[in-house]
C-alpha positions, 0 to 999 in steps of 0.5 A: 799895366794896360795895353798899348794905346791905340794912338801909339804906332806899331812897327813890324820889321820883316814883311814876309808872310808872318810880318804881313799877318802881324801888321794886319792884326795891329792895323785892324786893332786900330793902331798906326802901323809902320812897315820896314824891310831890309830889302829895298821896295819890299815894305811897299809891296807888303803894304800893297798885299795887306791892302789887297787882303783888306779889300777881300775882307770888305768883299766878304762883308767882314770889314766895312768900307769906312773901316777899310779906308781908315786902316789904309790911311794908318798903314805906312811903309818906311825906307829906313829903321829911322822911320820907326822913331816914335813907335810904342812897340816894334815887332821883329819877324825876320830871318831866324838867325841870332846874330842878325836879330841881335844887330837889328835890336842893337840898332833899334835901341838907338832909335826908339824911345826908352818906353818903346817895347821891343818884341821878337816873333821868333819860334826857335831862338832864345828870347834871352839870347836875342836881348843879351846884347841890349843895354836895356833888355828889360823892355824886350819880350817874345810875342810869338804869333801863329801862322796865319796870324790874322786867323789863329788866336794864340800868342805866346808872350815869352819872358826872357831872363831879363824881361821886366814883369811890367813889359810882359804884362803890357805885351800880354794886355796888348795882344788881348786888346788885339783880339788874341788869346795870349798865354805866358811862357818862360823862355824855354826851347820851343816855348809852350807849343813847340816844346810840348808838341814834339811827341805828336810827331816823334811817336808817329815817326818812330812807329813808322820806322819800326814798321808798325804801320804806314803813315796813312794808317797812323794818321787815320787812327790819330784822327778817327780814334784819338780825336786829333784834327790832322795826323802828324804825317799830313800835318808835317807835309802841310808845315813843310818837312824842312821846317818841322825837322828844323824845329825838332832839331833846334829843340833837341840841341837846345836841350843838350840832345836829351833823348826825349827830343831825339829827331827822326832819321826817317824825316831827315832822309825825307828832307835830304831828298827834298820831299818837303810836303805840299810845297814841293809836291811830295812828302809823306804823301803825293800832291797834285791833280793826278795824285791818288789819295793814300788809304789807311789799312782797314780790315775786311768785314768779319763776323762778330762773336755772339758773346764775350766775357768781361774781366776786371776794369777796362778804365778808361775804356769802360764804355765798351761794355755797354756798347757791346751789349747794345750791339746785341752781343752777350757780355758775361762777367768773368770769374775771379777778383776784379782787377786793373788792367782788365780785358775782354775774353773772346770766344777763342779764349784770347784776351782783348786788352787796352794797351798798357805799354807792355812789350810785344808778347810779354803777356802770359796769355795770347793777347790782342791789344786795342788802342786808347780813344778820346771817346770810344762812342764817338770814335769811328776807327780803332787800331788793334795789334795781335801778339805773335801767338794769336791765330786768325780765328781770334783776330777775326773775332776782335775785328768783328767785335769792333765792327759790330760797334760801328768802327773801322778796324786797322790791324797794326804790328804789335808795338808797346803803347800802339799809336794814340796811347803812347802819343797821349802818354808822352804829351801828358808827360811833357806837359806836366814836366813843363808845368813842374819847371814853371814854363807856364801854368796849367791853364795856359798850357792847355789853352796853348795846345788846344789853340796852337795845334788844335788838340782835342783836349789839353794834355793836362786835362787829358792826364787828369782823365787818365790819371797821372798814376796810370800814365806813369805806370804805362811809361815805365813799361815803355821805358822797360821796352825801350831802355834809352831814357826817352820814355822815363816819366818826368819827376813832375809826372811821378810827383803828381802820380804820388799825390793822386795815389795818396789823396 
């Protein structure tokens, strides 16, 4: 099955920001494009807005004047759905209400030809449910573009329960021909990206609710240590707190209130107060010319210890040993049998250990946990969390040690799994769960998460690096600390852990 022919017109129903973006993509791919909106005159205004954006592309040298003129001739607003007869593909980008979408497609069935593909750009509703009232649901598919559609490459091609394989393939090949990177997804709440991404927001919100750290510090640690392009608080401010909370609540309710997807009361209060983020001028952060930037907690300079002792295996933080030596600090080998998890013994005798999900003060010795990093050499910030038995002297030793390695240090409250580690463990678990339930294959999951939400590493690949066995072990410890089921490892993660252990 090949992509839709360029001579075949593409219709976009709904001419808001997303509809205009999708129309622009199809137009520049070479298709005739027809625009329809239920609001009189709106399609004509949208055509004008698209034309203005094409003019700006010419000014920037990204589009030739001849191509701009040809595209303009292919763009046509229509005043009724009847004007969409003869289209080979109709993409809907209207209000996210099931009954409204169903009525639209029921009407379209009586207008377009039998071989016309019908597609929804929904991000939160069931593709199966939207197609449920159609006479021929086999030609119905989800084409979920990401905003802004002309710029972001990812398109989730979602097969509903009744979608024909040929329909999904034709939609996939069409998106690919348009210069997009399509991935295949089953019809599950949130599809790939919005299902798997939930922990990125949820764990940050829980850490804030527990007062382990403030939003600016959590964001900074996830960026500067975890390698994420944006922290969850600044990202939800950009998305809109109401939009992000609505998606979270929709996924949670679609999964019959599974505790793994539980929304945040703190975010609900933010939405209720109409602090919606950038668009309202206030969210987790204040916006405007006179708004002072929020600063993360950063420890004052401290003296580095002259020597430390390394006990056991620091995996996946093994690079620290060499970094400490190169910083001019002596590293002695601890006595005893090497083990995992290992730790760095500070001169005070306090253990400095990579967080493993253990509850606060559960360790037999005074311990300072440090967080997981995407790359310890490249990281510019590290978070540490002292247990209650750690004194000021030991804390300064730990701060000074990491500062000697060129890191800013954020001291946070002692919480199981800290910031980056618990976020990544949950992302790995959600990704493997989606893989095990055949929502998508491993390559498409990692592609979707890298391109859809700009993660530094796909969660399947991150799980391989950390090993499923250790991720499952850490989540078991988190589940002991929070016995609600939220952190219980998925069966898919447990199966992968067993395969790794015996391979």
